[in-house]
C-alpha positions as CSV (number, residue, x, y, z in Angstrom):
1,X,-0.1,-0.1,-0.1
2,X,1.3,3.1,-1.5
3,X,-0.5,6.0,0.7
4,X,-0.1,10.0,-0.6
5,X,-2.1,11.6,0.6
6,X,-1.1,15.6,2.1
7,X,-1.8,14.3,6.1
8,X,0.1,11.4,5.6
9,X,3.7,12.8,6.5
10,X,2.1,15.3,8.5
11,X,0.3,11.9,10.7
12,X,4.1,10.1,10.0
13,X,5.7,13.0,12.1
14,X,3.3,12.7,14.2
15,X,4.3,9.5,15.0
16,X,8.0,9.5,14.0
17,X,8.2,12.2,17.3
18,X,6.1,10.1,19.8
19,X,8.2,6.8,19.6
20,X,10.9,9.3,18.7
21,X,12.6,7.8,15.5
22,X,13.8,8.9,12.3
23,X,10.8,9.3,10.1
24,X,12.5,7.3,7.6
25,X,12.0,4.4,10.1
26,X,7.9,5.6,10.0
27,X,5.9,4.4,6.4
28,X,2.5,3.6,5.4
29,X,3.5,-0.4,4.9
30,X,4.6,-1.3,8.2
31,X,1.9,-1.4,10.6
32,X,3.0,-0.2,14.4
33,X,4.2,-3.5,16.2
34,X,7.1,-3.4,13.1
35,X,7.9,-0.5,14.5
36,X,7.5,-0.6,18.9
37,X,5.3,1.0,19.5
38,X,3.0,0.1,22.6
39,X,-1.1,1.3,23.5
40,X,0.2,4.6,25.9
41,X,2.4,6.0,22.5
42,X,-1.0,4.1,19.6
43,X,-3.0,5.7,22.6
44,X,-0.6,9.1,22.6
45,X,-1.2,9.4,18.4
46,X,-4.5,9.7,18.6
47,X,-4.5,12.6,20.9
48,X,-2.0,14.2,18.6
49,X,-4.3,13.2,15.9
50,X,-7.8,14.4,17.1
51,X,-5.9,17.7,18.2
52,X,-4.1,18.6,14.5
53,X,-7.5,17.5,13.3
54,X,-10.0,18.2,15.6
55,X,-11.7,14.5,14.6
56,X,-12.8,12.4,17.2
57,X,-11.5,8.2,16.9
58,X,-14.6,5.8,17.2
59,X,-14.3,3.9,20.3
60,X,-13.9,0.6,17.9
61,X,-10.4,2.1,16.5
62,X,-8.8,2.9,20.1
63,X,-6.4,-0.5,19.7
64,X,-3.4,-0.6,17.1
65,X,-5.2,-3.9,15.8
66,X,-8.3,-2.8,14.0
67,X,-5.4,-0.4,11.9
68,X,-3.5,-3.9,9.9
69,X,-0.7,-1.3,8.4
70,X,0.4,2.4,9.1
71,X,-1.6,3.3,5.4
72,X,-4.5,2.0,6.8
73,X,-4.6,3.8,10.1
74,X,-3.0,7.4,7.9
75,X,-6.8,6.1,5.1
76,X,-8.8,6.4,9.0
77,X,-7.7,9.8,10.4
78,X,-8.2,11.0,6.8
79,X,-12.1,9.8,6.1
80,X,-12.5,11.7,9.7
81,X,-11.4,14.5,8.4
82,X,-13.2,15.2,4.7
């Protein structure tokens, strides 16, 4: 999957900041476990996205397993913004 949107760079940057990783380590093709994300970090990413984009995640989307890849997460955020 190659997710290219006007939001993807910003979301990838947020994820990188939470994990303190260089940007090239976080790509849409990877999943959250691949990059060492834990549940607390994932919730922090959700909070950053909700604040940045003025959106609200559905309750069933608060688990990393809801998103097979980071690209799927980006698509979900974009669907809430649009």
